[in-house]
C-alpha positions as CSV (number, residue, x, y, z in Angstrom):
1,M,10.6,19.0,-4.6
2,P,9.4,17.2,-1.4
3,A,8.4,13.6,-1.6
4,T,4.7,12.6,-1.8
5,G,3.0,9.5,-0.5
6,H,0.5,7.6,-2.6
7,V,-1.8,4.6,-1.8
8,F,-3.1,2.0,-4.3
9,I,-4.9,-0.7,-2.5
10,A,-7.9,-3.2,-2.7
11,T,-10.5,-3.8,0.0
12,S,-13.4,-6.1,0.3
13,L,-16.8,-4.3,0.3
14,D,-16.7,-4.5,4.1
15,G,-13.3,-2.8,4.3
16,Y,-10.8,-5.6,4.7
17,I,-7.5,-5.8,2.9
18,A,-6.8,-9.4,3.8
19,R,-8.4,-12.3,5.6
20,A,-7.6,-12.7,9.3
21,D,-4.8,-15.1,8.4
22,G,-3.4,-12.6,5.8
23,G,-5.0,-14.5,2.9
24,L,-5.7,-12.7,-0.4
25,D,-7.5,-15.6,-2.2
26,W,-10.6,-13.3,-2.5
27,L,-8.8,-10.9,-4.9
28,P,-9.8,-11.4,-8.5
29,A,-7.0,-13.2,-10.4
30,D,-8.3,-12.2,-13.8
31,L,-8.1,-8.4,-13.6
32,S,-5.4,-6.9,-15.8
33,P,-3.0,-4.5,-14.0
34,D,-3.6,-2.2,-17.0
35,D,-7.4,-2.4,-16.6
36,S,-7.1,-1.4,-13.0
37,G,-4.7,1.4,-13.5
38,Y,-2.0,-0.3,-11.4
39,S,0.6,-0.5,-14.2
40,A,0.4,3.3,-14.8
41,F,0.4,4.0,-11.0
42,Y,3.4,1.7,-10.4
43,A,5.3,3.3,-13.3
44,S,4.9,6.7,-11.6
45,V,6.5,5.8,-8.3
46,D,10.2,5.8,-7.3
47,G,9.9,3.2,-4.5
48,L,7.7,1.5,-2.0
49,I,7.4,1.7,1.8
50,M,5.5,-1.3,3.3
51,G,5.1,-2.8,6.7
52,R,6.5,-6.2,7.9
53,N,3.2,-8.0,7.5
54,T,2.8,-6.8,3.9
55,F,6.4,-7.8,3.2
56,R,5.8,-11.3,4.6
57,T,2.6,-11.7,2.6
58,V,4.4,-10.7,-0.7
59,Q,7.4,-12.9,0.2
60,A,5.0,-15.9,0.8
61,F,3.7,-15.7,-2.8
62,G,6.9,-17.4,-3.9
63,G,8.4,-16.9,-7.3
64,P,10.4,-13.9,-8.3
65,W,10.2,-10.7,-6.2
66,P,7.5,-8.7,-7.9
67,Y,9.0,-5.2,-7.5
68,D,11.7,-3.7,-9.6
69,R,11.7,-0.6,-7.5
70,P,13.5,-0.2,-4.2
71,V,11.5,-1.2,-1.1
72,I,11.8,0.0,2.4
73,V,10.2,-2.4,5.0
74,V,9.1,-0.8,8.3
75,S,10.0,-3.3,11.0
76,R,11.7,-3.5,14.4
77,S,11.9,-7.3,14.4
78,L,13.1,-8.2,10.9
79,T,16.9,-8.3,10.2
80,A,18.8,-7.6,7.0
81,A,19.0,-11.3,6.4
82,D,15.2,-11.6,6.6
83,V,14.7,-9.2,3.8
84,T,17.6,-10.3,1.5
85,I,16.1,-11.5,-1.8
86,P,18.4,-11.9,-4.8
87,G,18.1,-9.1,-7.2
88,A,15.8,-7.0,-5.0
89,D,16.7,-3.6,-3.4
90,I,15.1,-4.0,0.0
91,T,16.2,-2.1,3.2
92,L,14.8,-1.8,6.7
93,A,13.6,1.1,8.8
94,P,12.5,1.0,12.4
95,S,9.6,3.4,12.0
96,T,7.5,5.0,9.3
97,E,9.2,8.3,10.0
98,A,12.6,6.7,9.6
99,A,11.4,5.1,6.4
100,W,10.2,8.4,5.0
101,E,13.6,10.0,5.9
102,Q,15.4,7.2,4.1
103,A,13.3,7.6,1.0
104,D,13.9,11.3,1.1
105,R,17.7,10.8,1.3
106,R,17.4,8.5,-1.7
107,G,15.7,11.2,-3.7
108,W,12.4,9.6,-4.1
109,G,9.7,11.9,-5.3
110,R,6.6,9.6,-5.4
111,I,6.4,6.9,-2.8
112,Y,4.0,3.9,-2.9
113,L,2.7,3.3,0.6
114,D,1.4,-0.2,1.2
115,G,-0.2,-2.2,4.0
116,G,-2.9,-1.3,6.5
117,A,-0.9,-0.1,9.5
118,T,1.6,1.6,7.3
119,V,-1.1,3.5,5.4
120,R,-2.8,4.5,8.6
121,S,0.5,5.7,10.1
122,F,1.3,7.9,7.1
123,L,-2.2,9.3,7.0
124,T,-1.9,10.3,10.6
125,A,1.5,11.9,9.8
126,G,0.0,13.9,6.9
127,R,2.2,12.1,4.4
128,V,-0.4,10.8,2.0
129,Q,-1.3,12.9,-1.0
130,D,-3.9,10.6,-2.6
131,M,-5.4,7.1,-2.3
132,V,-6.8,4.8,-4.9
133,I,-9.1,2.3,-3.2
134,T,-10.5,-0.5,-5.3
135,Q,-13.5,-2.3,-3.7
136,V,-13.9,-5.9,-4.6
137,P,-17.5,-7.1,-4.5
138,V,-17.0,-9.7,-1.8
139,L,-17.9,-9.6,1.9
140,L,-15.2,-11.2,4.2
141,G,-17.0,-10.6,7.5
142,D,-13.6,-10.5,9.3
143,G,-10.0,-9.9,8.5
144,I,-7.4,-7.2,8.5
145,P,-9.1,-3.8,8.0
146,L,-7.7,-0.9,6.0
147,F,-9.0,1.4,8.7
148,A,-9.3,-0.2,12.1
149,P,-12.2,0.5,14.5
150,G,-11.3,3.3,16.8
151,D,-8.7,4.8,14.4
152,T,-8.7,8.6,14.6
153,L,-7.3,9.7,11.3
154,P,-7.7,13.5,11.1
155,C,-7.6,13.8,7.4
156,P,-10.4,15.1,5.2
157,L,-10.7,13.3,1.9
158,C,-11.8,14.9,-1.4
159,H,-13.4,12.6,-3.9
160,A,-11.5,12.9,-7.2
161,E,-13.1,10.1,-9.4
162,T,-14.9,6.8,-9.3
163,R,-14.9,4.2,-12.0
164,V,-16.4,0.7,-12.4
165,L,-13.9,-1.9,-13.5
166,P,-14.5,-5.4,-15.0
167,G,-16.0,-7.8,-12.6
168,G,-18.0,-5.2,-10.7
169,L,-15.0,-3.7,-8.9
170,V,-15.4,-0.1,-7.9
171,Q,-12.3,2.1,-7.9
172,T,-12.3,5.5,-6.2
173,R,-9.5,8.0,-6.0
174,Y,-9.4,10.5,-3.2
175,T,-7.0,13.3,-2.6
176,V,-6.1,14.0,1.0
177,S,-6.5,17.5,2.3
178,G,-3.2,18.6,3.9
179,G,-1.4,15.5,2.7
180,S,2.2,15.5,1.5
């Protein structure tokens, strides 16, 4: 069965996934992964593909590496030494297409796609099957957008469900027409 790409991501109400400096301090710290559906989502994936900036952000959290699934980092500038974390299965790929091919060779069925540029690239390539976007009730005014101005992402979305989470978060799941 061919691999499928899946997105689970949070944005501010004005569409940013991080502050301009990459900061995530605006995300609610008290939301349970079970309440948000993240635990069930994460349990359903075989591995993750993320971009360099997302990798660096997660790495900067400190503490133990949070993923017990294999991770492919899309980067042309990082080296194997840059992504070596004890106990973590992290490899590099020079492009999103190379990352997808690597995941396919590894037999991944469901792939968690993370990071703004990475998500946009896979949407453009028709590799995203569905997206869960959780809107946090905060306006950042500036930052790193999930969808950048001027993006031309030719992918119609179909609303699947919307639910309100604790703290006023609004979570919407979309399926992508023509996605993997």
